[in-house]
C-alpha positions as CSV (number, residue, x, y, z in Angstrom):
1,M,-34.1,32.6,-61.9
2,S,-36.1,34.5,-59.4
3,Y,-37.4,33.2,-56.0
4,L,-40.1,33.9,-53.5
5,L,-39.7,33.6,-49.7
6,G,-42.5,32.6,-47.3
7,I,-42.0,33.2,-43.6
8,D,-44.4,31.5,-41.1
9,V,-44.3,32.6,-37.4
10,G,-45.7,29.5,-35.8
11,T,-46.4,28.5,-32.2
12,T,-43.3,26.2,-31.9
13,S,-41.0,27.7,-34.5
14,T,-40.6,30.2,-37.3
15,R,-40.0,28.7,-40.8
16,A,-38.5,30.2,-43.9
17,L,-39.3,28.6,-47.2
18,L,-37.9,29.4,-50.7
19,I,-39.7,28.5,-53.9
20,D,-39.0,29.2,-57.5
21,E,-41.4,30.9,-60.0
22,Q,-43.0,27.5,-60.8
23,G,-43.7,26.7,-57.2
24,A,-40.9,24.2,-56.6
25,V,-39.5,24.2,-53.1
26,I,-35.8,25.2,-53.2
27,G,-34.9,25.4,-49.5
28,S,-36.3,25.8,-46.0
29,H,-35.3,26.1,-42.4
30,A,-37.1,26.3,-39.0
31,S,-35.9,27.7,-35.8
32,E,-37.6,26.8,-32.5
33,Y,-38.4,28.8,-29.4
34,P,-40.2,28.2,-26.1
35,L,-43.8,28.7,-25.1
36,Y,-44.4,29.8,-21.5
37,T,-47.4,28.7,-19.3
38,P,-46.8,30.7,-16.0
39,R,-50.3,29.9,-14.8
40,P,-53.2,27.5,-15.7
41,H,-54.9,28.7,-18.8
42,W,-52.1,31.0,-19.8
43,A,-49.9,30.7,-22.9
44,E,-47.3,33.4,-23.7
45,Q,-44.2,33.9,-25.9
46,D,-41.6,36.6,-26.2
47,P,-42.0,38.3,-29.6
48,R,-38.3,38.9,-29.8
49,D,-37.8,35.2,-30.0
50,W,-39.9,35.2,-33.2
51,W,-37.6,37.9,-34.6
52,D,-34.4,36.1,-33.7
53,A,-35.9,32.9,-35.2
54,T,-36.9,34.8,-38.4
55,V,-33.3,36.1,-39.0
56,A,-31.8,32.7,-38.3
57,S,-34.3,30.8,-40.5
58,V,-34.0,33.2,-43.5
59,R,-30.2,33.1,-43.5
60,A,-30.2,29.3,-43.2
61,A,-32.8,28.8,-46.0
62,L,-30.9,31.0,-48.3
63,G,-27.7,29.2,-47.5
64,E,-29.3,25.7,-47.9
65,A,-30.7,26.7,-51.3
66,G,-27.5,28.5,-52.4
67,V,-29.6,31.5,-53.4
68,S,-28.4,35.1,-53.2
69,G,-30.8,37.5,-51.4
70,D,-30.7,39.6,-54.6
71,A,-32.6,36.8,-56.4
72,V,-35.6,36.9,-54.0
73,I,-38.2,39.2,-55.5
74,G,-40.9,38.9,-52.9
75,V,-41.6,38.0,-49.3
76,G,-44.8,36.8,-47.7
77,L,-45.6,36.6,-44.0
78,S,-47.9,34.1,-42.2
79,G,-48.2,33.4,-38.5
80,Q,-50.2,32.1,-35.6
81,M,-53.4,34.2,-35.3
82,H,-54.9,36.2,-32.5
83,G,-51.7,36.8,-30.5
84,S,-51.2,40.3,-28.9
85,V,-48.0,42.2,-29.2
86,F,-48.0,45.3,-27.0
87,L,-45.5,48.0,-28.0
88,D,-44.5,51.2,-26.3
89,E,-43.7,54.6,-28.0
90,A,-40.2,53.3,-28.9
91,D,-41.7,50.1,-30.4
92,Q,-40.3,48.0,-27.6
93,V,-42.2,45.0,-26.4
94,I,-44.0,45.8,-23.1
95,R,-44.7,42.2,-21.9
96,P,-44.9,38.7,-23.3
97,A,-47.5,38.2,-26.0
98,L,-50.7,36.4,-25.1
99,L,-51.2,33.6,-27.6
100,W,-54.2,32.1,-29.5
101,C,-54.4,29.2,-27.1
102,D,-54.4,31.5,-24.0
103,Q,-57.7,31.1,-22.1
104,R,-57.5,33.7,-19.3
105,T,-59.9,36.2,-20.8
106,A,-63.4,34.7,-20.3
107,K,-64.4,37.7,-18.1
108,Q,-63.2,40.1,-20.8
109,C,-65.2,38.3,-23.5
110,A,-68.3,38.8,-21.5
111,S,-67.6,42.5,-20.8
112,I,-66.8,43.2,-24.5
113,T,-70.1,41.6,-25.6
114,E,-72.0,43.6,-23.0
115,A,-70.2,46.9,-24.0
116,V,-70.6,46.5,-27.7
117,G,-73.9,44.5,-27.7
118,A,-74.1,40.9,-28.8
119,D,-76.0,41.7,-32.1
120,D,-73.5,44.4,-33.0
121,V,-70.6,42.1,-32.3
122,V,-71.9,39.6,-34.8
123,S,-73.0,42.1,-37.4
124,E,-69.6,43.7,-37.4
125,T,-67.3,40.7,-36.9
126,L,-69.5,37.7,-38.0
127,N,-68.3,35.9,-34.9
128,P,-68.7,35.9,-31.1
129,V,-65.9,37.2,-28.9
130,L,-63.8,34.2,-27.9
131,T,-61.0,33.8,-25.4
132,G,-58.4,33.1,-28.0
133,F,-59.1,36.4,-29.9
134,T,-57.1,39.6,-29.6
135,A,-59.6,42.2,-28.3
136,P,-60.2,40.3,-25.0
137,K,-56.4,40.3,-24.4
138,I,-56.3,44.0,-24.8
139,I,-59.0,44.5,-22.3
140,W,-57.4,42.0,-20.0
141,L,-54.2,44.2,-20.0
142,R,-56.3,47.2,-19.2
143,D,-58.1,45.4,-16.3
144,E,-55.2,43.4,-14.8
145,E,-52.0,45.3,-15.8
146,P,-52.9,49.0,-15.9
147,D,-49.3,50.2,-15.7
148,N,-48.4,48.2,-18.8
149,Y,-51.6,49.3,-20.5
150,A,-50.7,52.9,-20.0
151,R,-47.5,52.4,-22.0
152,V,-49.2,50.9,-25.0
153,R,-48.9,52.8,-28.3
154,R,-49.2,50.0,-30.9
155,I,-50.8,46.6,-31.0
156,L,-49.7,44.0,-33.5
157,L,-50.3,40.4,-34.4
158,P,-47.4,38.0,-34.3
159,K,-46.5,38.0,-38.0
160,D,-47.0,41.8,-38.1
161,Y,-44.4,42.3,-35.4
162,V,-42.0,40.5,-37.6
163,R,-43.1,42.7,-40.5
164,L,-42.4,45.8,-38.4
165,R,-38.9,44.5,-37.8
166,L,-38.4,43.6,-41.5
167,T,-39.8,46.8,-43.0
168,G,-40.5,49.4,-40.3
169,E,-44.1,49.5,-41.3
170,Y,-47.2,49.0,-39.1
171,A,-49.3,46.8,-41.3
172,T,-51.6,43.7,-41.3
173,E,-54.0,42.1,-43.7
174,V,-57.6,41.1,-43.7
175,S,-57.4,37.4,-42.9
176,D,-55.4,37.8,-39.7
177,A,-57.2,41.0,-38.7
178,S,-60.5,39.1,-38.9
179,G,-59.5,37.2,-35.7
180,T,-59.1,40.2,-33.5
181,S,-62.8,40.9,-32.8
182,L,-61.9,44.5,-34.0
183,L,-62.4,44.1,-37.8
184,N,-65.6,44.8,-39.7
185,V,-65.3,41.5,-41.6
186,P,-68.0,42.2,-44.2
187,K,-66.4,45.5,-45.1
188,R,-62.8,44.4,-44.6
189,R,-61.7,47.3,-42.4
190,W,-61.4,48.2,-38.7
191,S,-64.7,48.5,-36.9
192,E,-65.0,52.1,-35.7
193,L,-68.2,51.1,-33.8
194,I,-66.4,48.4,-31.7
195,L,-63.3,50.6,-31.1
196,D,-65.4,53.5,-30.0
197,R,-67.5,51.4,-27.6
198,L,-64.4,49.8,-26.1
199,E,-62.6,53.1,-26.0
200,L,-59.6,51.8,-27.9
201,P,-57.7,54.2,-30.2
202,I,-57.6,53.3,-33.8
203,E,-54.1,54.7,-34.0
204,W,-52.9,51.7,-32.0
205,L,-53.8,49.4,-34.9
206,P,-51.9,48.9,-38.1
207,Q,-53.0,49.6,-41.7
208,V,-55.1,46.8,-43.2
209,Y,-54.1,45.4,-46.7
210,E,-55.4,42.6,-48.9
211,S,-53.2,39.6,-48.7
212,P,-51.3,39.8,-52.0
213,E,-50.8,43.6,-51.7
214,V,-47.3,45.0,-51.0
215,S,-47.2,46.3,-47.5
216,G,-43.6,47.4,-47.2
217,A,-40.0,46.6,-48.2
218,I,-37.0,45.1,-46.6
219,A,-35.1,47.8,-44.7
220,A,-31.3,48.4,-45.1
221,D,-30.3,47.2,-41.6
222,V,-32.5,44.1,-42.0
223,A,-30.8,43.3,-45.4
224,A,-27.5,43.1,-43.6
225,L,-28.9,40.8,-40.9
226,T,-30.9,38.4,-43.1
227,G,-29.1,38.4,-46.4
228,L,-32.2,39.7,-48.3
229,A,-31.8,42.7,-50.6
230,E,-32.8,46.1,-49.4
231,G,-36.1,47.1,-51.0
232,T,-37.5,43.6,-51.5
233,P,-41.3,43.9,-51.4
234,V,-43.2,42.3,-48.5
235,V,-46.8,41.4,-49.2
236,G,-49.6,41.4,-46.7
237,G,-49.6,37.6,-46.3
238,G,-52.1,35.8,-44.2
239,G,-53.1,34.3,-40.9
240,D,-51.8,30.8,-40.7
241,Q,-55.1,29.1,-41.6
242,A,-55.9,31.3,-44.6
243,A,-52.2,31.1,-45.7
244,G,-52.3,27.3,-45.4
245,A,-55.5,27.2,-47.4
246,I,-53.8,29.1,-50.2
247,G,-51.0,26.5,-50.0
248,N,-53.7,23.8,-50.5
249,G,-55.4,25.6,-53.4
250,I,-58.6,26.3,-51.4
251,V,-59.5,29.3,-53.6
252,R,-62.9,28.2,-55.1
253,S,-66.2,27.0,-53.7
254,G,-66.5,23.2,-53.2
255,V,-62.8,22.6,-52.3
256,V,-62.3,22.2,-48.6
257,S,-59.1,21.7,-46.5
258,V,-58.5,19.8,-43.3
259,T,-55.3,20.8,-41.5
260,T,-54.2,18.6,-38.6
261,G,-51.4,20.5,-36.9
262,T,-51.3,21.6,-33.3
263,S,-54.9,22.7,-33.9
264,G,-57.3,21.1,-36.3
265,V,-59.1,23.2,-38.9
266,V,-61.8,22.5,-41.5
267,F,-61.6,25.4,-43.9
268,A,-64.1,26.2,-46.8
269,H,-63.9,29.0,-49.3
270,L,-66.9,31.5,-49.5
271,D,-67.7,33.9,-52.3
272,E,-70.0,35.8,-49.9
273,P,-69.8,35.9,-46.1
274,A,-72.0,33.3,-44.4
275,V,-72.5,32.6,-40.7
276,D,-73.5,29.5,-38.7
277,E,-76.7,30.5,-37.0
278,T,-75.4,29.4,-33.6
279,L,-71.9,30.8,-34.2
280,R,-70.0,27.5,-33.8
281,T,-67.7,28.2,-36.7
282,H,-65.6,31.3,-37.6
283,T,-66.3,33.4,-40.7
284,F,-63.2,35.5,-41.7
285,C,-61.9,37.3,-44.7
286,H,-60.0,35.0,-47.0
287,A,-56.5,35.7,-48.3
288,V,-58.1,35.8,-51.8
289,P,-59.1,39.4,-52.3
290,G,-62.8,40.0,-52.0
291,K,-63.5,36.5,-50.7
292,W,-64.3,35.0,-47.3
293,H,-64.0,31.6,-45.6
294,V,-65.7,29.6,-42.9
295,M,-63.7,27.3,-40.6
296,G,-64.3,25.1,-37.7
297,V,-61.4,25.0,-35.2
298,M,-60.3,22.4,-32.7
299,L,-57.6,23.6,-30.3
300,S,-55.8,20.3,-29.6
301,A,-55.7,18.1,-32.7
302,G,-52.1,17.2,-33.4
303,G,-51.5,18.8,-30.0
304,S,-53.3,15.8,-28.4
305,L,-51.0,13.3,-30.1
306,H,-48.0,15.5,-29.1
307,W,-49.2,15.4,-25.5
308,M,-49.5,11.6,-25.8
309,R,-46.0,11.3,-27.2
310,D,-44.4,13.4,-24.4
311,T,-46.5,11.9,-21.6
312,L,-46.8,8.2,-22.3
313,C,-44.4,7.4,-25.2
314,A,-40.9,7.7,-23.8
315,D,-40.0,4.2,-25.1
316,E,-41.1,5.2,-28.6
317,I,-39.1,8.4,-28.5
318,E,-35.9,6.5,-27.5
319,L,-36.4,3.7,-30.0
320,A,-37.1,6.2,-32.8
321,R,-33.9,8.1,-31.9
322,N,-32.0,4.9,-32.2
323,M,-33.7,3.9,-35.5
324,G,-33.4,7.4,-37.0
325,V,-37.1,7.7,-37.5
326,D,-39.9,9.9,-36.2
327,A,-41.5,8.8,-32.9
328,Y,-44.9,9.5,-34.5
329,E,-44.3,6.7,-37.0
330,L,-43.9,4.2,-34.3
331,M,-46.9,5.5,-32.4
332,T,-49.2,5.3,-35.4
333,A,-47.9,1.9,-36.3
334,Q,-49.0,0.8,-32.8
335,A,-52.4,2.5,-33.2
336,G,-52.9,0.5,-36.4
337,R,-52.9,-2.7,-34.3
338,A,-56.0,-1.7,-32.5
339,P,-59.4,-2.3,-34.1
340,V,-61.8,0.4,-35.5
341,G,-63.4,2.1,-32.5
342,S,-60.6,1.1,-30.1
343,E,-63.0,-1.5,-28.5
344,G,-65.1,1.2,-26.9
345,L,-62.3,3.6,-25.8
346,V,-63.2,7.2,-26.7
347,F,-61.0,10.2,-26.3
348,L,-62.2,13.8,-26.0
349,P,-59.4,16.0,-27.3
350,Y,-60.2,19.1,-25.2
351,L,-56.8,19.5,-23.6
352,T,-56.7,23.3,-23.9
353,G,-60.5,23.9,-24.0
354,E,-62.4,24.0,-27.3
355,R,-63.8,26.3,-29.9
356,T,-65.8,24.3,-32.5
357,P,-68.5,23.3,-31.8
358,Y,-68.1,24.1,-28.1
359,P,-66.6,27.5,-27.3
360,N,-65.7,26.4,-23.8
361,P,-62.3,27.2,-22.2
362,N,-63.1,24.9,-19.4
363,A,-63.5,21.7,-21.5
364,R,-60.8,19.1,-20.8
365,G,-59.5,15.9,-22.3
366,V,-61.1,12.6,-21.3
367,F,-60.4,8.9,-21.9
368,F,-63.8,7.2,-21.6
369,G,-64.4,3.4,-21.5
370,L,-61.0,2.1,-20.3
371,S,-61.0,-1.6,-19.4
372,L,-58.4,-4.2,-18.7
373,R,-58.4,-5.1,-22.4
374,H,-57.0,-1.7,-23.4
375,G,-53.4,-1.1,-23.9
376,K,-51.3,1.7,-25.4
377,P,-52.3,0.8,-29.0
378,H,-55.9,1.4,-28.1
379,M,-55.1,4.7,-26.4
380,L,-53.1,5.9,-29.4
381,R,-55.9,4.9,-31.8
382,A,-58.5,6.5,-29.6
383,V,-56.6,9.8,-29.8
384,L,-56.5,9.6,-33.6
385,E,-60.2,8.8,-33.7
386,G,-61.2,11.4,-31.1
387,V,-59.6,14.2,-33.2
388,A,-61.4,12.8,-36.3
389,Y,-64.7,12.9,-34.4
390,G,-64.0,16.6,-33.6
391,L,-63.3,17.3,-37.2
392,R,-66.6,15.6,-38.2
393,D,-68.4,18.1,-36.0
394,S,-67.0,20.9,-38.1
395,F,-67.9,19.2,-41.4
396,E,-71.5,18.7,-40.3
397,I,-71.9,22.3,-39.3
398,I,-70.4,23.6,-42.5
399,E,-72.6,21.4,-44.7
400,A,-75.7,22.5,-42.7
401,M,-74.8,26.1,-43.7
402,G,-75.3,25.0,-47.3
403,V,-71.6,25.1,-48.2
404,E,-70.7,22.7,-51.0
405,I,-68.0,20.0,-50.3
406,S,-66.9,18.3,-53.5
407,E,-63.3,17.7,-52.6
408,V,-61.3,17.6,-49.3
409,R,-57.6,18.2,-49.2
410,A,-55.6,17.1,-46.1
411,S,-52.4,18.8,-44.8
412,G,-50.4,19.2,-41.7
413,G,-48.7,16.4,-39.7
414,G,-51.8,14.4,-39.6
415,A,-51.9,14.1,-43.4
416,R,-48.5,12.5,-43.4
417,S,-49.9,9.5,-41.6
418,S,-51.8,7.2,-44.0
419,L,-53.6,5.6,-41.0
420,W,-54.8,8.9,-39.6
421,R,-55.8,10.2,-43.0
422,Q,-57.8,7.0,-43.5
423,I,-59.4,7.3,-40.1
424,Q,-60.4,10.9,-40.9
425,S,-61.8,9.8,-44.2
426,D,-63.8,7.0,-42.7
427,V,-65.1,9.1,-39.8
428,T,-66.2,12.1,-41.9
429,G,-67.3,10.1,-45.0
430,H,-65.2,12.4,-47.2
431,P,-62.1,11.1,-48.9
432,H,-59.1,13.1,-47.7
433,S,-56.8,13.7,-50.7
434,I,-53.2,14.9,-50.5
435,I,-51.5,17.3,-52.9
436,N,-48.1,17.5,-54.6
437,V,-46.8,20.0,-51.9
438,D,-47.3,19.9,-48.2
439,E,-45.4,22.9,-47.0
440,G,-48.2,24.7,-45.1
441,P,-48.7,28.4,-44.6
442,A,-45.1,29.3,-45.6
443,Y,-45.9,28.0,-49.1
444,G,-49.2,29.8,-49.3
445,V,-47.6,33.2,-48.5
446,A,-44.8,32.5,-50.9
447,L,-47.5,32.2,-53.6
448,L,-49.0,35.4,-52.4
449,A,-45.6,37.0,-52.7
450,A,-45.5,35.7,-56.3
451,V,-48.8,37.5,-57.0
452,G,-47.5,40.7,-55.4
453,A,-44.4,40.5,-57.5
454,G,-46.4,40.2,-60.7
455,I,-45.4,36.6,-61.6
456,Y,-49.1,35.6,-61.5
457,G,-52.1,37.8,-62.1
458,S,-54.2,36.4,-59.3
459,V,-54.1,34.1,-56.3
460,E,-56.3,31.6,-58.2
461,E,-53.8,31.6,-61.1
462,A,-50.9,31.0,-58.8
463,C,-52.6,28.0,-57.2
464,D,-53.7,26.5,-60.5
465,A,-50.2,26.7,-61.8
466,T,-48.5,25.0,-58.8
467,I,-50.9,22.7,-56.9
468,R,-52.5,19.3,-57.9
469,T,-54.0,16.3,-56.1
470,V,-51.7,13.2,-56.0
471,D,-53.6,10.6,-53.9
472,T,-57.1,10.1,-52.7
473,P,-58.1,7.2,-50.3
474,Q,-61.4,5.4,-50.6
475,V,-63.9,5.7,-47.7
476,S,-64.7,2.3,-46.0
477,Q,-68.5,2.5,-45.7
478,A,-68.5,-0.3,-43.1
479,N,-66.1,1.7,-41.0
480,H,-68.1,4.9,-41.6
481,R,-71.2,3.3,-40.3
482,L,-69.4,2.1,-37.2
483,Y,-67.8,5.4,-36.6
484,T,-71.1,7.2,-36.9
485,G,-72.3,5.4,-33.8
486,Y,-69.1,6.3,-32.0
487,H,-69.4,9.9,-33.1
488,R,-72.8,10.1,-31.5
489,L,-71.4,8.7,-28.3
490,Y,-68.5,11.3,-28.5
491,Q,-71.0,14.1,-28.7
492,Q,-73.1,12.8,-25.8
493,L,-70.0,12.6,-23.6
494,Y,-69.3,16.3,-23.9
495,Q,-73.0,17.2,-23.2
496,Q,-73.0,15.0,-20.1
497,L,-69.7,16.3,-18.8
498,E,-70.1,20.0,-19.6
499,D,-71.2,21.0,-16.0
500,S,-68.4,18.8,-14.6
501,F,-65.8,20.6,-16.7
502,D,-67.0,23.9,-15.2
503,A,-67.0,22.5,-11.7
504,A,-63.4,21.2,-12.1
505,A,-62.3,24.7,-13.4
506,G,-63.8,26.3,-10.3
507,L,-61.9,23.9,-8.1
508,V,-58.6,24.6,-9.9
509,A,-59.2,28.4,-9.6
510,A,-60.0,28.0,-5.8
511,A,-56.8,26.1,-5.3
512,D,-54.8,28.9,-7.1
513,D,-56.3,31.5,-4.8
């Protein structure tokens, strides 16, 4: 029996997942690492932590499965998108990587748009330049840390730094590269126009592959470290959202995924590139060769519930530890005791700014409507509902673009909660199905590795052979009507608070100075 390995370099941990040729999960392991926030709006990690976690996770997954590295015939890589890894001439990390949720680069976004031209930015990349993307991070380094910038010889995305350590190759693939603001997304290659106008050398950037293409092979010294065999092919892989979509079978028009992890993403397959006229969504290359996708992205979806757990649910954490269960189970059970609409309590989940539909790094979280009647169950349910309202924003934009939605598949931590999945179904009006596997991006890139290894002839064939729907809830039309009113209120609150968000950001900045 032969096996495929998927590696996902996430924001909180790196996970290694082994599957067999039929797609059955054989073993997995995740190794965690810290995230640093040295200043407001900043988010950084040490890329060497990703590498250490990769080595530990691969060895542990092989050990758990009782599989020899010689039996692994392909490796796929996924990871958090947009992060910037700056390397010197010896491939040493120059400084901590700036992450997808880092918001320090608003000034650089404006300067890039001015230097390139707003129309050319959109025609080349199909997106505006946003603070989370990679190009503004590069310009920030040039503006703010010129000594470090002078040392730069290579720039890689998080998973591609791990690829370099695994194979010695400087490589990326189209789905992850789409989030750099440096790729010509329609043509699926680096944008010479943008690089020229920003005076960035193309030599700093890695070669771009399609996601199932082989991009390198496991090096001899890495084989000794990880237990994998020297020469094992490593495919291009995918950015975490595209890879997760492959793991959900989102490879044809009409089938849409909703992923509620740290962020929240509504993801739809496109046979041809399409763009929201006001640029509220992202259009990127898909991990399916020659295809694209559109997605709406919330920055703090599951992250909002995580914040709630760590900030206000110490009792639930302790009780869950004593009971041997997950604290989130106790939290959602409490939320289930509050009525639909949380008796007028509305939560805006903008804890780290927002992208869709408001590309505003200054947006912040809000509880609106608190009264003496409200307790922790109401607050917990309001968080679940607030995230669902944000996801509905993305659904409405994607549908307005003319994208068909015939089936919705839910994944991520939010999909494991039947209550939260029902809330999302009732808020959006679309039943949120679950599938037979919920292993996220690591599963998707393991399937891409299976294509690269020749087990399947295409990405579509791999998904058809391994993925099926197992449960679909019914939408409560009564709840949907009630939630429609609350969703309008949710939208009004942002519009009324937008200037206040900017004013608060100015006060914080003044205090820092």
